[in-house]
C-alpha positions, 0 to 999 in steps of 0.5 A: 877371802881375807888371805886373797885381800892381803896378797892383793894389797901386798904387791902395790905396797911392795912396789911403793916402798921399794923398786919396781920389778919386771916379773916376766916377758913373752918372748923372754930375753934370748928367745928364738924363732919368734913369729914375724907377724902379729908380734907383741912383746908382753911385759908383766910388772909387780906394780900398777904401771898403767894407772892414768896418773903414770901412763902418759909418761910410761907409754914412752919408756920403750925403745927397740933396735935391730942388730944394725942399730936401726931404731924400730918404732914401737907403741905401748898398750896398757892392760884392759882387763881387771887385775892387769894394772901391771901388764903392758903390750909393746907392738912394733911398727917396722917401717922396713917391713912396710910399716905394718903393725906387729910385723918384723923382719925374718931371721933378725935379732931385736932388742927391746929396752925398758927405761929405768924411769918406768914408774908405778903408782906410788912412785916406785921406779924400775931403777935400771934399764932392762933389755930383752933380746930375741930373734925372729924365725927363718920363714923360708926355712920354716916353710921348707920344713912345713913342706917336708912335713906335709910331704912326709904326712902325705906319703905316710897316708898313702902308705897306710892306705896301701897297707890297709888295702893290701891287708883287706885283699889278703883277708878276702882271698883267705876267706875265699880259700877257707870257704872251699877248704876240704877237711878230708884233704886237710886231714890227709895233708896234715896227717890228722883226723877229719874232725881235727881238720874241721876244727882247724878250718873253723878256727881259721875262719873265725880268725879270718872273720876278725881280720875282715872286721878289722880291715873293713873287708867282706867275705865272699858268698859261697857259690851256689851249685847248679845242675847241668840240665838248667844250664843246658836249658838256658843255652837252648833258650839263647838260640835264635829259634822260632816255633810254629803251631804245625807244618805248612805247605811251601806254596804259602811261601810262594814256592812251586817245589813239591815235597816228597810227602806232597808228591806221594799224596798226589800219587796216592790220590791218582791211584785211588781215583784210578781204582774208583774209575776201574771199579765203576767201569766193571760195575757198569759192564756187568749191568749191561751184560745182564740187560742183554741176557734178559730177553734172550732167556725169556725167548727161549722159555717161550 
């Protein structure tokens, strides 16, 4: 703490006993590609240049010109925070740019001059004029560069998506092929044993599984084996057929057509009826003959 207090007191003592110095600036002299909007030149001195006793005169010690020698209106602002006694912000109000505060023309060289009469609390002065030169950015060129970068990024994203999707499709196709892999066929093609072929297929499946996880793919499910009978049954069900409880006569549908079965039934009924009639006739004839022969016999006996 004692060391901090000693350093804090040393700076103003140095400024009071000698010359005021500019420690740094932002942008630095010779700086390029300085933004054209919200432009503020930050100046840092080694003395208290914002004290109320010196600020009224110090605020008028700054001038700015463009490359053509045109004077640019500027305004100085003192530091507002603690320990900012040596900080000054100089903001331009470029009338050529519409009088917008902090706005400068693009691709233009500007010179900020700090008067040698800038004075710190205690009487120390700058001694010599200090000039800070800087060039603003080429907005059009930067816009083109930004557009090119944006297009390149878009192309890179599309290419990445294409490659990722291609890898995903490739991994899924390999997974489908590995599901159908036949160890006996592999053993014959590679001239190895069936067990070695099974191990080779399993190793390839494990590698494919990791690849699917990496690209976000999914392995297809194995196909279920179905018998022929269910497929035939399903095909039969698809036919537009109607089932009835039993046969019905065509007459119910309003037709007079007689089927062979009905005609045969009617013929059979006629034959049966004829047989019954014939049997009844024979029976009746036999009874009549008996009645006639009865009295004759009795007469003979007499």
